[in-house]
N, C-alpha and C positions, 0 to 999 in steps of 0.2 A: 638352284631351284628359283623359279620366278616368284617375286613378291618376297623373297628372303634375302638377308645379308648375313653371310657366314663371318664370324668374328673370331680370328685366331689370335690367342694372347698368351703371354707368360708374365707372371708377376714380377719377374726379374727385370722386365723392361720398362723404363720410366716412359718410353714413348708409346707404350700400350696404355699407361696411366693417362697421358695426354690425349690419346685417341678416344678414351673412354669419357672425356669431358665433353665431346661434340657427337660421338656416333649415335647415341640414343636419340638426340633431337633430329639429326638427319634422317634417321629410319622413321621416326614418327611423321616428320614432314611429308615424307614420301610414301607412307603408308606400308613400309617394309617391316617384316617381322625379323628380330635378331636371332640368330641361332649361334651357340657358343661353343667354342673349341679350345679348351685349354691344352697346350702343348709344351713339350720340353724343348726350349729354344737351343740349348746346347746340341742336343741330338739332331735337331732339324739342320743346324749348321753343318754337322759332320756328314748327315746324308746328302746335303747339296755340294759337298766337297770344299766347304769352308773350314779350314783348319787353323785359321788365324788365332792368336790368343785373345782371351777377353780384354775389352777396352780397359778394364782396371789395371791391366799389366803394361799399358802403353801410356806413359805420363804426358806425352804431347797430345796424343788424341783425346785422353781423358780430361786435360785442361779445357780444350775446345768443347768437349761434349758437356761439361759442367755449365759453361757459359751459355751453350745452346738450351740446355734445359732450363736455366734461369729465364731466357727469352720466352720460351714455350710456355712457361708457367705464368709469366706476366700476361702473355697473349690470352690465355684462358682464364686468368683470375684466380689461380689456384696456387697453394704453396709448393715448394719443392725442397726436399731434404734428401740426404743420403742415408739409405737404410743401414742400420747398425749390424746386419748380417744378411749375406746373400746366399739364400738357398730356398728357391721357390717350389720345390717338390711338394711339400705338404700343403700348402696353399693351393697350388694347381689342382692336385688331387681332390682338395676339399671343394674346388669349384664344380667338380662333377657331382659331388653330394648336393650342393645347392641347386644345380640344374634339375636334379631329380626331384627336389622338394619346391621347385617353383620360386626360388628367391635368389637366383644368380644375379639379377640386376642390383639388388641391395648388397649382396656380398661383395660384388665388384666395386661398387662406390665406397663401402665401408673400409675394405682392406686396402685399396689403392691409396684412400686418404691417410690411413694409418702408416702403411709403409713408405710411399713416396712423398706424402704430405707432410708427415710428421717424423719420419726417420726410424720408425719401429723396426726391430729385427724381424725378419721373415720367418724365424723358428721360435719366436716368443710365444709360448703356449698361453700365457695370460692375455696377450694381445688378441691371439685367435679365439680364445674362449670368449672374450668380450665381443668380438666381432660376430661370432656365430650366434651368441646370445641376442644380439640387436637384430639378427635375421629371425628371431623366434624359433631357433633350432636347438636340439640336444647337443651339446659339446660331447657327451659320452659316445652318442651315435655317430657324430661326426668323426671322432678320432678312431672309432672302431672300423669305420669305412675306409679312411685314409690309409690306415695299416693293413688292410685287407689285399689278397692276391687279386680280387676283383677289380679293385681300384687301380692297382698296378697295371693289369691288363688293359683296362679301359684307356688309361693314360698313354700307354704305349701304342694303342690302336689309334687314338686321336693324332698322335705324332706321326705315325706312319701314313695315315690317311691324308693328313695335311701334306706330307712330302709327295705323296702321289698326286695330290691336287696342284702341285706346283709351288707351294708355300716353302720359303727358304728363310723367312724371318718374321718378326712380329713388330707391331700389329700388322696383320694382313686382313684384308676385307675382301670377300668375293661375292658378286651378285650378277646374274644374268651371264654367267660365264666369263665375266671380266674380273681381274685381280688389281687391287691396290695395295701397295706396301707402304707403310708409314703414316703417321699422323699428319704429315704434310701433303698428302695426295687428296684431301677431302674436296678441293676445289674441281679436280678431275672427276671424281666420283660423283659429285652433285652434278656436274654437267651431263654425265651419263643418265643419272636419274631423272633429270628434266627431260631427256629424250631429245 
């Protein structure tokens, strides 16, 4: 939709963390509203026919990826750490709750910093409670939502809709019918926004 940028993300992706360092500024500079879509990256990959093992299982690729992460962290002036545990399901479903309550941008900033900036476990309930509290939301209501069938259905629907839109990885941004995959595509995206 015109004047909107759809942002597809999964907290499991460090490159979604990097994209979040620049995307809000870019959207504001060109008067674009951000629309948020938390998705299940693993499921998106399978839907797209990508059955490769996770990067964590490929030592040669992982070594390069870690160096690449350090370079991007330096570029954006943010810290980078390895999360203590990888399972973003709860955080991704929680993003739906924060969308409903109008504080998704704060949630993304806080949780990305804790997980990828500080290395917190993605399933650390104390970290999640602190993050939700910083968004002035009820942790009890948050947890009730993320454990609900409704949250599971919406999360699945977001992932399927992303696949139907052509999304195969994260971060992905779509605006004006154009798609950009990766935090390293912002120069192309900005050229489009400039017209």
